[in-house]
N, C-alpha and C positions, 0 to 999 in steps of 0.2 A: 708273787703273793706272800704273805707273811703266815706262818703257822698259826691256827686259830685254836682256841681251846672250845669244848664243848659248850654249846650257848644254855644259858640258864634255864631256856622253855624244855630242852631236850632232857636236861638233867633232873627237871621235876616232873618229866613223865610226859608231856603234852606232845600229841602227835607232831610227828614231824614234816615237814613238807617234802611232798612226794617230788623227786626231780630225775630228768633223763639228761644226760650229758650228749651233746653231739659236736664232736669237731674230728678232723680225719688224723690229728697226731695223737696217738696212742700214749706217748710219755705225756703230752700236755693233759688228755683226761686222767691219768693215774695221778699227776700232781695235783689236779683241780679235786679228785675225789678225797687225796688225803687231807686236803685243806677243809672242806666244807664237810666230810663225810659224817662227822659226829652231829653236825648240827642239822643236817638233812638226811633225808632217806633217798639215797641214789639207786632207783629202780631200774636203769638201763642204759645203755651207751649205744652211741651209733659212730660210723665214721664217713657216710657218705648219704646221699640222698633216699635212697631206697632202703637201708637200713634204717635212717631215722623215721622214715615215715610209719615203718613197719612196727619200731618199738614203740614209738609215741602210739599210735593206734591201739598196739595190745595193752600196754600198760596204764594209759590214761592218766598220765603224772599232773600235779598242780603246775608245775614249772619245768619250762626245756630250757635247757641253757643251750643256744644254738648259736654256732661259728657260722660266719656271712660265706666264707669261701668253702664249698665242698663239693667234692666230684659227683657228678650227676646233675649240675644245674643251680647249685646254691642254697643258701640260706632261704631266698625268697622262694625257691621251687619247693622247699620243704613247707613251707607256710602255706602256698598254696595247695597243697594236697592235704593238709590239715585242715583247711579252712572251716569244714563241716564240725572241726572239735574245737573253736575257737567261740566263746571265751571260757569254755570248762578247763581246756588248757591254755595256760597262757606261757608267752615266749618271751626270754629276755636273751635278746642277741649277745654275745662274749664273743669278741672280734681284736685280733692285733690292728684292723683299719679304722682309722678315725676320718675317712673322707667322708664328705657330704652324701655323695651318691650312695654310698653302701648304706647309712643312717637312716636316710630317707627311704630307701628301696624297701628296706626291711619293717621300717614302721609303716610304710603304706600297704605291706602285706599282712600287717595286724600283728606285728610285734609289741610289748606293753613298755619295751625299753632296751637301753642299748648301753653298754659299758665296754670299756676298752680292757685289754689283757694287762694291764699296769695296775690294775685294782687290787686291792689286799683281800686275803682270806675274810677277813671282818666285814670288809665293805660289801663282799659278794654275798656274805651270808644275809646282810641286811638288806641287799638289793633284792635278792631271792624273796625273803618274807614279803618285801613290800609289795614286789609283782605278784606273789601267791594269794595277795590280800585285794588285788584289783588296781595297785598305784600304777603309775608309769615312773621308770626311772632312767637317768641318765646320767653319765658321766658329765660334768659340768659344761666341759666347752661344746660337747654335742648337742646340749638343749636348744641352743642358738640357732643349729641347723634346721629342727624341727620347728620351730618356732618361726622363723624364716619362711620357710616352705609350706607352711599351712596358715600363713596368716590371712591369706586370700580366699574367697571361698571355691575358685576354680583354682585349683594347684596347677601353674605352668609346669612344664617339663623342666629339670635342672638342667639338661645339656639336650639339646635337639641334636647334636652330633652322637652323642652318647646314646641317645633313645631310640637310634635305629640298630643297635646291633642286639643281638638276643643275648639273652643270659650267657649261655656257652663261650658266644662270641666277647663277651666282657672277660671270664673268666683266662681265656687263651691269652688276650690282650693284656692283664694284669701280668701274666707269668711271663710272657714275652719282655714286656718293660722291664720286671724283675731281674732278665738276664738268662731265663731257664732257656736249654737247648729243647727241639721238637722231642726228642726222646724222654726228656725229663719231664715234660708236659704231658706226654702221651701216658708215661706211667702214673703220674700224678691224677690224671683226669679219666683213667682207665679206659682210654681210646686209643685208635692207631694212630701212628706218626702222620699216615696218608689223611686221615682225619682234621688232625693238626694243622697239617698244610692247608687243607681246604678251609678252614675256618679263618686263618691268617689271612688267606689271599681274599676272603671276604671282608673281614675287619679293613685291610688295606683300600680294596674298593671303595665299601661304604665311607670311610673318612677321607677318601682323595689322597692318599698319602703312597709314598714310592718303596719304601723300604722298613725294615725293623727298626734303623735309627730312629728314621722320623716318628714311627709308632712310638718309640719309647719317649721321645721328647713329648708326643702329644700327651702321653697319659702321665708324665711327670708334671707338666704345667697344669694338669687338672687334678695332682696330688692322688691319682688312683693307685699308686706303686706305695 
């Protein structure tokens, strides 16, 4: 993201939008805070589902910048646990992923928008402002996913095979497909290696795959990595 200057609203003394940053990478949170910190008021940060729910519940911000892939169940789980706070608290997904399944998942969960991490600082500030006012905001290409998915009254599953997996199984699937070793996955998700093995076995069984190479190909074909 590009370096931003203080917004005119902040410069004129207008109350700044109160924001919570939720992302499991400290350096990324630091970068986002540096980019937007003069234009909004960052009132809290979190790096997993449990801490996100705690800080959002405590601070009641106007906007939560929410990563999709988080230890403890992902952004969808944060939305589920914070459902009672919506719409007083509005969620804007900010993720490296542009997969349709991720976009639709958080929008179904109650998020007001979804932008990718290629967004500039100025664009992110504007997106936060719009979401804070109740608008829906999407990166251009991602809006089509939402329109297509919600065109019908009865929204069909995006992928019947994928819908068989739990949120945690999807997290493990993505990390396996990205080439992470079991120990690395365990460390990222704060679970044991044995639990990772159990999830991998469940994913292979549900998707009727034989090994991690087939799993990687399956995930790549669906643009989940």
